[in-house]
Structures are given as C-alpha cells and as structure tokens.
C-alpha positions, -999 to +999 in steps of 0.1 A: +000+000+000+010+036-006-010+057+019-019+092+008-010+120+030-038+144+041-024+171+018-026+147-012-062+137-004-072+173-001-056+201-020-037+181-045-067+158-053-089+188-058-064+204-081-061+172-101-099+170-105-100+206-117-072+199-142-089+167-154-122+185-158-105+212-179-087+187-200-118+165-207-139+196-215-113+207-241-129+187-269-126+183-299-093+164-299-059+181-298-043+191-332-034+163-356-001+162-374+006+137-402+041+122-398+044+096-426+026+072-449+033+035-456+010+018-481-026+020-467-013+029-432+000+061-417+014+076-385+002+108-369+006+127-337-026+138-319-014+163-293+014+144-275+001+110-285+015+089-314-014+072-333-006+044-358-032+035-384-029+000-398-050-014-427-052-045-448-038-080-447-015-093-419+015-087-442+004-052-451-002-043-415+031-057-404+050-038-430+032-006-421+039-010-384+076-019-390+083+009-415+065+037-396+079+029-362+113+015-373+134+038-350+111+033-320+112-005-324+150-005-326+153+016-294+127-004-275+144-037-284+178-023-272+162-012-239+146-047-234+180-064-241+198-040-217+171-046-190+174-083-194+212-082-191+209-061-159+183-084-144+198-117-156+235-111-162+252-143-174+218-160-173+205-138-202+213-163-229+195-190-208+165-167-206+165-163-244+166-200-248+136-203-224+117-177-244+124-197-275+110-228-258+079-210-247+074-198-283+077-234-296+051-245-271+027-217-278+030-215-316+002-241-323-022-219-304-013-186-320-034-176-351-013-180-382-023-145-393-005-130-362+027-148-371+026-135-406+021-100-393+050-103-369+073-116-397+064-087-420+069-063-391+104-077-383+114-075-420+102-039-424+118-027-392+151-043-399+150-066-369+152-103-366+120-123-361+136-139-330+142-106-313+107-094-321+089-125-309+109-125-277+098-089-270+062-099-276+064-123-246+068-093-223+030-087-219+028-122-203+040-106-171+018-075-168-002-068-136-030-044-133-065-032-122-097-022-141-134-017-140-165-014-161-194+008-149-227+015-167-264+020-161-272+032-126-235+036-118-227+063-144-242+098-149-257+091-183-260+053-182-232+048-208-205+022-202-171+034-191-143+009-190-112+018-170-078+001-175-048+005-152-015-011-164+009-015-136+041-028-151+074-021-168+083+016-162+119+005-155+121-010-190+114+023-207+084+010-226+066+043-220+091+061-243+077+041-272+040+041-265+015+042-293-022+040-298-029+016-327-060+019-348-063-012-369-086-022-397-076-059-403-089-074-436-119-096-428-121-087-391-135-061-368-116-027-366-102-020-332-080+004-311-053-009-288-031+010-264+003-005-268+040-002-277+061-001-308+066-036-322+040-053-301+014-072-321-008-084-292-030-063-270-033-056-233-058-027-235-083-021-262-118-019-276-134-026-310-159-008-332-186-032-321-185-017-286-166-045-269-138-035-244-110-056-230-086-053-200-066-078-180-046-084-148-018-110-144-019-137-117+001-168-110+007-200-129+042-191-142+055-218-165+021-229-177+027-219-213+008-245-233-019-223-248-026-190-265-005-161-250-027-136-231-019-107-254-028-127-285-060-139-269-069-103-262-061-094-298-084-122-310-111-108-289-107-074-304-109-087-339-135-114-335-159-106-307-190-085-318-209-092-285-202-100-249-215-135-255-189-141-282-161-126-260-170-149-232-171-180-255-137-171-269-121-169-235-140-200-223-132-222-253-096-212-259-066-231-245-052-206-221-019-200-203-010-192-167-035-174-145-052-141-156-081-119-147-100-100-173-128-074-176-149-079-207-175-052-215-202-046-241-216-011-245-246-023-266-263-040-236-246-024-216-230-050-193-197-065-184-181-096-167-151-102-146-131-133-156-108-156-136-090-179-159-063-205-155-052-233-178-077-256-163-106-235-150-125-203-159-151-185-139-172-154-146-185-127-122-213-106-135-225-072-123-236-071-087-223-106-081-200-115-052-173-141-055-141-142-035-117-125-037-141-100-055-164-098-025-178-062-028-207-064-052-215-032-073-248-030-091-242-022-128-205-026-123-175-050-124-143-041-105-110-059-108-079-052-086-061-069-057-063-067-019-064-032-005-063-016-040-096-035-048-112-022-016-102+013-022-115+012-058-148-001-045-149+026-019-143+053-046-170+038-068-195+038-040-187+074-031-194+086-067-221+060-076-246+074-100-225+105-108-196+089-127-187+105-160-152+105-177-138+129-151-149+109-121-139+076-138-104+088-143-103+099-107-111+063-097-078+053-113-055+076-093-030+062-068-029+041-048-054+021-068-028+026-096+006+015-083+039+034-084+050+015-115+019+025-134+028+023-171-004+035-187-040+043-178-069+042-203-105+051-200-126+036-228-161+045-239-167+015-262-201+027-273-189+061-285-154+051-296-138+076-272-106+071-254-087+090-228-051+078-223-021+087-201+014+073-199+042+072-174+070+097-179+105+088-190+118+091-154+091+066-143+065+089-127+032+070-128+007+074-156-021+083-131-003+115-123+001+126-159-023+145-183-047+125-203-050+128-241-086+126-255-090+106-287-122+101-307-114+069-326-143+071-350-133+107-360-097+096-364-107+068-387-130+090-408-103+111-424-066+117-424-051+148-408-054+178-431-082+163-452-118+175-451 
C-alpha cells in the first residue's frame, strides 16, 4: 500500500480533479499532425500521442507497423535487451533459450495471421524475427487493475471501461507508447493502447463496442496455450458481442492465470473473468465471488487486496454520478501502483478514449495529463483532409 497524506487527499486531489475537468472539457481532440505514410497505413501525432493507423492483410499491417515505427522499435528492443542483461547477467542467454522454448510450445495456439504480421513487421523494421517475438512475450508478465461501470453507476448510463496497467516503467516502454487503430482485412476494426513492435494487445476496444482489459496472476510456467496478449487481440478482432467474447475466452486453450474485464456497450454490461489453464469463472454485475467480495450494481471491479477495496470505496462514493472525469479519478494512486505504465478510460459505445502514460523518469501514468481521442473521428479522415 502507498497511503496518501492528508495534503494529497485534499488540495492536490482537488487540483487534479480541476485539471482533469478542464482537459476533458477541451474537446474536440488536440491538433493532428501527419508524420508519414506507408501503403494503406500512416502515422500521426494527436497532441502528444502517437497514433498508428494499420490497414489490410497481416503482411500489409506488419510492413506498415515496422516501417512507420522503425526507430522506436529498434530503441525499444535495445532497452529490453539491456534490461534483461541487468536483471539476468550471465543467465540472459538462458532466458532467451527459455523464451524460444515457450514460443515453440505456444505456436500451435497462435493464429497464423498474427505470425505472418510479426514476420512482416520484423522485416520492415530491420529486426530479426527472433528478437521481435521474444519482445512480444513481455506482456505475459503485466499486472493491473480495471473496472466497467454502466447503467445506474454512471451519470448518463453509458458504459465506461477503465484500465490501469501496472508494469514495466523500468524497461522504458513508456518512451515508445503508441495507440494503434487497426482495420484488419476480414475482421473487426479496433483500437489498442500498446508499444512499438507489439502485435498483441493488453488494453483495447473494438468498433462493435466491446472492451478488454486484464490483470496477471500466478501460474508461471504454464505456457501451453494462447498467450494472453494474442487472446486479447483475437477478442478485439473477432468478438462482436459480450456473449462471443465470453465464449472465446472459455473455449480457448489458455496460459498461466489471468483476470479479465470484458465489456459490451450495446447491452450495456460486463463480466469479470478468472482464468487458468484448467478453469474459468465469470463474475457478473452485482455478483459476489471471493476475492471479489464487494458487489457493485451495474459494475464490475478488478484489482487486488487493499487496492480493490479502495477502488470499490471510490465507486460507491461517486455512484450514479460517474462520468469521464470521475472515472479517471477512480484510477489515481494508490489504486494505480507506483510502477503505473499506462491508464486508459474507454467508452466503447462512442469510440472515445482517454489515455495517459508514465514519464521517461518513471513517474506513474495516473499523475500525468490524459489525451482525448475520438477513434471514429480519427478513422473517418486523415489529418489535413476535409
């Protein structure tokens, strides 16, 4: 726990709320700047946020990603290699061999289209496929919190899906953050908050109004299944309803232990998911199931221990009055941890996204300004075009 001092709870919290209110009221979006094109895809900057647009076949999307973020991918891979050497020292080569073994085990459970996309990405970025796929195992270790609130819980009844990613600030991932808006051929368009070179997803929503977030648990070494980040990516591309999202997670061969929040703005509703390699359980709105033992009508909360109880307390205090400003306030520390990599508030029904990232020196995302993005508007036209 990271107890807040009285000053933080009072004056600083009030100042944060005022700044959040001002930022969220400052719509439409920040100015858009086109950076570069690659085939059907392009890279732009919306205010401070890099936004990568990918379109087409797996090979096309991989080439667009690799070419448009080539420098970021190179720097990120260098940082991951350095981090591994610092952490593992002479065992780093053994760790790489372990990653390779995990990949071999998981490959039969990874959709072939994702492998094709990764290979094209590696080629276009000038990196080896081995380095890239090893980097794509990093999300397997993320730990987080999240919630979905709707109906009586929110001010206007719309579904708001909050996502707190608590992992990895010491790796420098935040320096290479990117919001990816993807239009994969033959699948559902989606948006994912991620990092240069990463093909899977840990935070996202699709244009059918389905939102996804996760939290890591135990089960280390239980790798014989679909990696979490690729299972999330499948959900974004394939699930057009909460029912289908539930079926995908239930019927897939899974790895390790994870907790998920799956939401559907069209109902609106959501479920919490506890999943291991052998078992899966679902917790619906207002339901009580240990360790999630504080039922919230028209809401699903996901966190751990005292952070879970504080999140529930905050929701109850604001119940019925929660809009984007209040939902973002729910995610401040200590519900978010010190190593808070990114925070995202998603409105899957409207296609709106508010996102914040940790700073280069590791200050948590929950203490940074949020950037507002309207995904449908961003998809409707390129910067500078009417």
